[in-house]
C-alpha positions as CSV (number, residue, x, y, z in Angstrom):
1,X,46.9,3.4,34.3
2,X,43.4,4.3,35.5
3,X,43.3,7.2,33.1
4,X,44.2,5.0,30.2
5,X,41.5,2.5,31.1
6,X,38.8,5.2,31.4
7,X,39.9,6.5,28.0
8,X,39.5,3.1,26.3
9,X,36.0,2.7,27.8
10,X,35.0,6.2,26.6
11,X,36.3,5.4,23.1
12,X,34.3,2.2,23.0
13,X,31.2,4.1,24.0
14,X,31.7,6.8,21.5
15,X,32.7,4.7,18.5
16,X,29.9,2.1,19.0
17,X,29.9,-0.6,16.4
18,X,33.3,0.5,14.9
19,X,35.0,-0.3,18.1
20,X,33.4,-3.7,18.5
21,X,32.5,-2.9,22.1
22,X,28.7,-2.6,21.5
23,X,26.4,-5.6,21.2
24,X,24.7,-5.9,17.9
25,X,21.0,-4.8,18.1
26,X,18.9,-7.9,17.2
27,X,15.4,-7.5,15.8
28,X,12.3,-9.2,17.0
29,X,10.2,-10.6,14.1
30,X,6.7,-12.0,13.5
31,X,4.9,-13.4,10.4
32,X,1.2,-14.0,10.2
33,X,-1.7,-14.0,7.7
34,X,-4.1,-11.1,8.0
35,X,-6.0,-8.9,5.6
36,X,-5.8,-11.6,3.0
37,X,-2.0,-11.4,2.8
38,X,1.2,-12.4,4.6
39,X,2.2,-9.8,7.2
40,X,5.8,-9.5,8.2
41,X,7.1,-7.2,10.9
42,X,10.7,-6.7,12.0
43,X,11.1,-4.4,15.1
44,X,14.1,-3.1,16.9
45,X,14.1,-1.9,20.5
46,X,13.7,-3.0,24.1
47,X,9.9,-2.9,23.8
48,X,9.9,-4.9,20.6
49,X,7.9,-7.9,21.9
50,X,5.0,-5.7,23.1
51,X,5.1,-3.5,20.0
52,X,4.7,-6.7,17.8
53,X,1.8,-7.9,19.9
54,X,0.1,-4.5,19.8
55,X,0.7,-4.2,16.0
56,X,-0.8,-7.6,15.2
57,X,-3.8,-6.9,17.4
58,X,-4.3,-3.5,15.6
59,X,-4.1,-5.2,12.1
60,X,-6.7,-7.8,13.2
61,X,-9.0,-5.0,14.5
62,X,-8.9,-3.1,11.2
63,X,-9.4,-6.3,9.2
64,X,-12.6,-7.1,11.2
65,X,-14.0,-3.7,10.4
66,X,-13.0,-3.3,6.7
67,X,-12.8,-6.7,5.0
68,X,-15.5,-7.5,2.4
69,X,-14.6,-11.2,3.1
70,X,-16.0,-10.9,6.7
71,X,-19.7,-10.8,6.5
72,X,-20.0,-9.1,9.9
73,X,-17.5,-6.3,9.0
74,X,-18.6,-2.7,8.9
75,X,-18.0,-2.5,5.1
76,X,-20.0,-5.7,4.5
77,X,-22.9,-4.1,6.5
78,X,-22.8,-0.9,4.5
79,X,-23.0,-3.0,1.3
80,X,-25.9,-5.0,2.7
81,X,-27.7,-1.8,3.5
82,X,-27.0,-0.2,0.1
83,X,-30.0,1.9,-1.1
84,X,-31.8,1.3,2.1
85,X,-30.4,2.9,5.2
86,X,-27.3,4.5,6.9
87,X,-24.8,2.3,8.7
88,X,-23.1,3.5,11.9
89,X,-19.4,2.7,11.6
90,X,-16.1,3.2,13.5
91,X,-13.8,6.2,13.3
92,X,-11.3,3.9,11.4
93,X,-13.7,2.9,8.6
94,X,-15.2,6.4,8.4
95,X,-11.8,8.0,8.0
96,X,-10.7,5.6,5.3
97,X,-13.9,6.0,3.3
98,X,-13.7,9.8,3.6
99,X,-10.0,9.7,2.5
100,X,-11.0,7.5,-0.4
101,X,-13.5,10.0,-1.7
102,X,-10.8,12.7,-1.6
103,X,-8.5,10.5,-3.7
104,X,-11.4,9.9,-6.1
105,X,-11.8,13.6,-6.6
106,X,-8.0,14.1,-7.0
107,X,-7.8,11.4,-9.7
108,X,-11.1,12.1,-11.5
109,X,-12.5,8.8,-10.5
110,X,-9.5,6.6,-11.4
111,X,-9.6,5.6,-7.8
112,X,-13.1,4.6,-6.7
113,X,-14.0,2.3,-3.8
114,X,-17.5,1.7,-5.3
115,X,-15.7,-0.6,-7.8
116,X,-16.6,-3.7,-5.7
117,X,-19.4,-5.0,-8.0
118,X,-16.9,-5.0,-10.9
119,X,-14.2,-6.7,-8.8
120,X,-16.5,-9.4,-7.8
121,X,-17.8,-9.9,-11.4
122,X,-14.3,-10.5,-12.8
123,X,-13.1,-12.6,-9.7
124,X,-9.4,-11.9,-10.5
125,X,-7.2,-13.5,-7.8
126,X,-9.8,-16.1,-7.0
127,X,-10.7,-19.5,-8.5
128,X,-13.7,-17.8,-10.2
129,X,-11.6,-15.5,-12.5
130,X,-13.1,-15.2,-15.9
131,X,-13.8,-12.7,-18.7
132,X,-17.4,-11.5,-18.3
133,X,-19.7,-10.6,-21.1
134,X,-19.9,-7.0,-22.4
135,X,-23.4,-6.6,-21.0
136,X,-22.4,-7.9,-17.6
137,X,-19.5,-5.4,-17.5
138,X,-21.7,-2.4,-18.6
139,X,-24.2,-3.3,-15.9
140,X,-21.6,-3.3,-13.1
141,X,-19.9,-0.1,-14.4
142,X,-23.3,1.6,-14.0
143,X,-23.0,1.1,-10.2
144,X,-19.5,2.7,-9.9
145,X,-19.8,6.3,-8.7
146,X,-18.0,7.6,-5.6
147,X,-20.5,10.5,-5.5
148,X,-23.1,7.9,-4.4
149,X,-21.3,7.4,-1.1
150,X,-23.2,9.5,1.4
151,X,-21.4,10.6,4.5
152,X,-22.7,11.9,7.8
153,X,-19.6,13.1,9.6
154,X,-21.3,14.2,12.8
155,X,-22.6,10.7,13.5
156,X,-20.1,8.5,11.5
157,X,-22.9,7.2,9.3
158,X,-22.4,6.0,5.7
159,X,-24.9,5.0,3.1
160,X,-24.7,3.9,-0.5
161,X,-27.3,5.7,-2.6
162,X,-28.5,2.8,-4.7
163,X,-29.1,-0.9,-4.2
164,X,-26.5,-3.3,-5.7
165,X,-23.8,-0.8,-5.1
166,X,-20.9,-1.9,-2.9
167,X,-17.6,-0.6,-1.4
168,X,-14.2,-2.3,-1.6
169,X,-11.4,-0.8,0.5
170,X,-8.8,-3.3,-0.9
171,X,-7.0,-0.4,-2.6
172,X,-6.4,1.7,0.5
173,X,-7.0,-0.3,3.7
174,X,-3.4,-1.8,3.9
175,X,-2.0,1.7,3.5
176,X,-4.1,3.0,6.4
177,X,-3.1,0.0,8.4
178,X,0.6,0.6,7.9
179,X,0.2,4.1,9.1
180,X,-1.6,2.8,12.2
181,X,1.2,0.3,12.9
182,X,3.7,3.2,12.8
183,X,1.6,4.9,15.5
184,X,1.7,1.7,17.6
185,X,5.5,1.4,17.2
186,X,6.1,5.0,18.1
187,X,3.9,4.7,21.2
188,X,6.1,1.8,22.3
189,X,9.2,3.9,21.8
190,X,10.4,2.0,18.7
191,X,12.7,4.0,16.5
192,X,13.5,1.4,13.8
193,X,11.2,-1.1,12.1
194,X,10.4,-2.8,8.8
195,X,6.7,-3.3,8.0
196,X,5.6,-5.5,5.1
197,X,1.9,-5.9,4.5
198,X,1.9,-8.2,1.5
199,X,4.2,-6.0,-0.5
200,X,3.0,-2.7,1.0
201,X,6.2,-1.5,2.9
202,X,6.9,1.0,5.5
203,X,10.4,1.6,7.0
204,X,10.7,3.4,10.3
205,X,13.9,5.2,11.0
206,X,17.2,3.9,9.7
207,X,18.3,0.3,9.3
208,X,20.1,-0.2,12.7
209,X,22.0,-3.2,11.4
210,X,23.8,-1.0,8.8
211,X,23.5,2.4,10.5
212,X,22.2,3.8,7.2
213,X,19.0,4.2,5.2
214,X,17.0,1.1,4.2
215,X,17.7,-0.1,0.7
216,X,14.4,-1.1,-0.8
217,X,14.3,-3.2,-4.0
218,X,11.7,-2.1,-6.5
219,X,10.1,-5.2,-8.1
220,X,10.9,-6.2,-11.6
221,X,7.3,-6.5,-13.0
222,X,8.4,-9.0,-15.6
223,X,9.8,-11.5,-13.1
224,X,8.7,-13.4,-10.0
225,X,8.7,-11.6,-6.6
226,X,12.2,-11.0,-5.3
227,X,13.7,-10.0,-8.7
228,X,14.5,-6.2,-8.5
229,X,15.0,-3.7,-11.2
230,X,16.4,-1.0,-8.9
231,X,17.0,0.2,-5.4
232,X,15.6,3.1,-3.4
233,X,17.5,4.3,-0.4
234,X,15.2,5.8,2.2
235,X,14.0,6.1,5.8
236,X,10.6,7.0,7.4
237,X,8.8,6.3,4.2
238,X,6.1,4.1,2.7
239,X,6.9,2.2,-0.5
240,X,3.8,0.7,-2.3
241,X,3.8,-0.8,-5.8
242,X,0.8,-1.7,-8.0
243,X,1.4,-3.7,-11.2
244,X,0.2,-6.2,-13.7
245,X,2.2,-9.0,-12.0
246,X,0.3,-8.9,-8.7
247,X,-3.0,-10.5,-9.5
248,X,-4.0,-11.7,-12.9
249,X,-5.1,-14.6,-15.1
250,X,-4.6,-15.4,-18.7
251,X,-7.2,-16.3,-21.3
252,X,-6.5,-17.1,-25.0
253,X,-2.9,-15.7,-24.5
254,X,-4.1,-12.4,-23.0
255,X,-3.3,-11.3,-19.5
256,X,-6.1,-9.7,-17.4
257,X,-4.8,-7.9,-14.3
258,X,-6.7,-6.6,-11.3
259,X,-6.3,-2.8,-11.8
260,X,-9.5,-1.6,-13.5
261,X,-10.4,1.3,-15.7
262,X,-13.5,2.4,-13.8
263,X,-15.0,3.9,-17.0
264,X,-14.7,0.9,-19.3
265,X,-14.9,-1.9,-16.7
266,X,-11.9,-3.7,-18.2
267,X,-8.3,-4.0,-16.8
268,X,-6.6,-0.6,-17.4
269,X,-4.4,-0.6,-20.5
270,X,-2.1,2.4,-20.2
271,X,1.2,1.1,-21.4
272,X,2.5,0.6,-17.8
273,X,3.7,-2.5,-16.0
274,X,3.9,-1.0,-12.6
275,X,3.9,2.2,-10.4
276,X,5.7,2.5,-7.1
277,X,4.9,5.3,-4.8
278,X,7.3,6.6,-2.1
279,X,5.5,8.7,0.4
280,X,5.3,9.9,4.0
281,X,1.9,8.3,4.5
282,X,1.2,4.7,3.3
283,X,-2.5,5.5,2.8
284,X,-1.3,7.9,0.1
285,X,1.0,5.3,-1.5
286,X,-1.8,2.7,-1.5
287,X,-4.4,4.8,-3.2
288,X,-2.0,6.6,-5.6
289,X,-0.2,3.6,-6.9
290,X,-3.5,2.1,-8.1
291,X,-4.9,5.4,-9.5
292,X,-1.6,6.5,-11.1
293,X,-1.4,3.2,-12.9
294,X,-5.0,3.6,-14.2
295,X,-4.3,7.2,-15.3
296,X,-1.2,6.3,-17.3
297,X,2.3,7.7,-17.5
298,X,1.7,11.4,-18.4
299,X,-1.3,12.0,-16.2
300,X,0.2,9.9,-13.4
301,X,3.4,11.9,-13.3
302,X,1.5,15.2,-13.4
303,X,-0.6,14.1,-10.5
304,X,2.4,12.9,-8.3
305,X,4.4,16.1,-9.1
306,X,1.5,18.2,-7.9
307,X,1.5,16.5,-4.4
308,X,3.8,17.3,-1.5
309,X,6.0,14.5,0.0
310,X,5.1,12.0,-2.7
311,X,7.4,10.5,-5.4
312,X,6.9,7.8,-7.9
313,X,8.6,5.2,-10.2
314,X,6.8,4.4,-13.4
315,X,7.8,1.3,-15.4
316,X,6.5,1.0,-19.0
317,X,5.9,-2.0,-21.2
318,X,8.8,-1.0,-23.4
319,X,11.0,-1.4,-20.3
320,X,11.6,2.3,-19.6
321,X,11.7,3.7,-16.1
322,X,10.5,7.2,-15.3
323,X,11.1,9.0,-12.0
324,X,9.4,12.0,-10.5
325,X,11.8,14.9,-9.7
326,X,12.4,14.1,-6.0
327,X,13.9,10.7,-6.8
328,X,16.5,11.6,-9.3
329,X,19.3,11.2,-6.8
330,X,17.8,8.5,-4.7
331,X,17.1,5.6,-7.1
332,X,19.7,3.3,-8.5
333,X,18.8,1.2,-11.6
334,X,20.4,-2.3,-11.2
335,X,18.8,-4.2,-14.0
336,X,20.4,-3.3,-17.3
337,X,17.5,-4.6,-19.4
338,X,15.6,-1.6,-18.3
339,X,16.4,2.0,-19.4
340,X,16.2,5.0,-17.1
341,X,14.6,8.0,-18.7
């Protein structure tokens, strides 16, 4: 009799959820507004509460350093000192700026953090959005040049070469932040989590509620948020999407979105609706989703295929979906109005 009881207990322990003997692992969640967006974190594990507190604190710390909307931030200070003097900054900001310049070189300037004067001129995503004059656009484009960001690695000093130049880390800071949150979670012995920084996603481990990879919906760029065109099954990956549906305004029947061609000063017209990047590091996904969109389908695919541990989903205006080679068996198209190429 005792032997039978011990056997049952052992089977319950071994079979876990299938036996019904194990309590379902419940996540701890938080939602807040930071970095100009809604932040949602779902964390599993005994240290979940502390991990959430530490994560929110880390996000706030990064925002205070990198936001152009905070006048006392390190980036705002660099911009105020443009053409005048160096600014001493934190390791966080210096690493992101240094990484940004590397992405600029890889993308031939399609990604360029000195785009801030142009971003401010158009005002897309604000109540000041408008179509500037041709002369205004040309003037702001003349200030865009990542080579004018001067770095002193030894002292963590940064300077913009000319007055009126300015840095905007909006295309990369959330990616860096997601990677930093991952470090916080691992430090707290968290093995599973779902990070959502305004659409910039990172999934840690597997989905413990289903004991399988996370199924991530890829946004249908022609519909409101929450309408998906397909599913990616993955774990320990970042998923970042850039598209025409994110921030835009319409004037005389034409849509103007927030992803700029840094050479012309106008929103990039490449025949794409969106680009989703699946990568190990979210900083890669953030920078590459924007730059791949600006480069267009052919150059974008060529760039992604040249990089290790990075994959992409390109959606064109004629509703065709293109995948890089590593996603062929890991993406399922669910919307029949789109065609998989």
